[in-house]
N, C-alpha and C positions, 0 to 999 in steps of 0.2 A: 861636637860641634855638626858635625860631617853626618852623624848617626841622626841627629836630630831632621839636618836638611833632607835627609832622605827620607826619614818618616813623613814629614812634612809633603813633600814631593809625592809620597805614594796616595796619602790621604787625596791631597788635590785630584790625583789621577782617578781614585775610586770616584772620587764624588763627579769629575767630568762625565765618566763613562755611565755612571748610574743618571744622570740629571738628562743625558743627550739621551739614553735608551727609553725612561720615563717619558722624556718630552715626545717623542718621537711614535712611541705605543699609544698614546694615550689618546683614546676617542676625543677628546676636546681641552683645550688648557685654558685656565682663568688669566685673566687682566690683560692679555696680548695675543695678536694671532701667533701662530707656532712659528713661523719664522723669524718673529722678534723674537723668540724664547729661542729657536736654537742659536741664532746671533751671538744674543747676551750671553749665552752658555760657551759658545765656543771663542768670543772675544773678550772677555773679560775672566781672568782666572780666578779661581777659586768665589769671587762675590759671586760670579754669574751662576753655577751651581746652586750654591744657596739662594739667591734670591727665587730661584725658580722652585726649589724645595718649599720656600715661606710663600710665595705668592702666586706662582704661575702652576702649581702641581693641583690636579684638579681636587675637588671635595670628593671623598666617597660615597658612592650614591645608598641610601636610606634602603635596608633590607626589606625584602615584602613584607606586612603584614606589623609591621613597626611604625612608630609614631615618632620623627623628629623630635630632638629635644633640644629646644634652644636657651633654657633658662637653666642653670645649676639648681639643684636642690641645696638649700642650705646643710653643712655640714652639722648643726647643732640644734636644737630646740630654741634656743635665744637668739640663735641669729636669724630664725623665721619670723617675719613681720605677721603673719597671716596665723602663726601657735602665739605670739605674745596679744595679739588683739584678742584671741578667742578666750586666753586667758585671762585677759582684761576684764572682759566682758563678764565672764564667767564669776570673776570676783567680783565684781561690781553688782552683778543680780545675787548674789549671796550676800553681801555687806546689806542691798535694799532690802531682801527679806528679814535680815534680824533686825536692822533699824525698825520695821513697820510692825514684828512682834514687839519689840521693846515698846514701842509707843501703845500699841494695844495694851500690855500689861501696866503702862503707865497711867493710860486713861481709865481702867478698871480698877486699877488703886490696889492691885496685888502684886507684892514685891515676886522676886525671884524666888520661886520654891523647889529644892532639890526634890527630884522626880524619886516617887516612893513613898514620901511622908505625906500624912494625912492631914 
């Protein structure tokens, strides 16, 4: 049990040091002034550094020449509504063309003939 306590104390100390260094060296922080984040890190053990890393740490700046992506791409085609819409419209178009062909054949009174027969 003592070993676990020592391990957790070491983790808390590492988080404390990393959060304090990150907060003081960052050009700007999010959601609160820098002084508030320093006080939160110093006065609230374990939760203060975790809160800073979750809500106070600045977002990385987008690299030059890249477009920031805000929307995640679907992992599979059937998760993509645009893909499903295009498949549906393409399939509907094919079905409409087949139906029009069948109606034309019915009007002419010609049954379906296999190709190659005279």
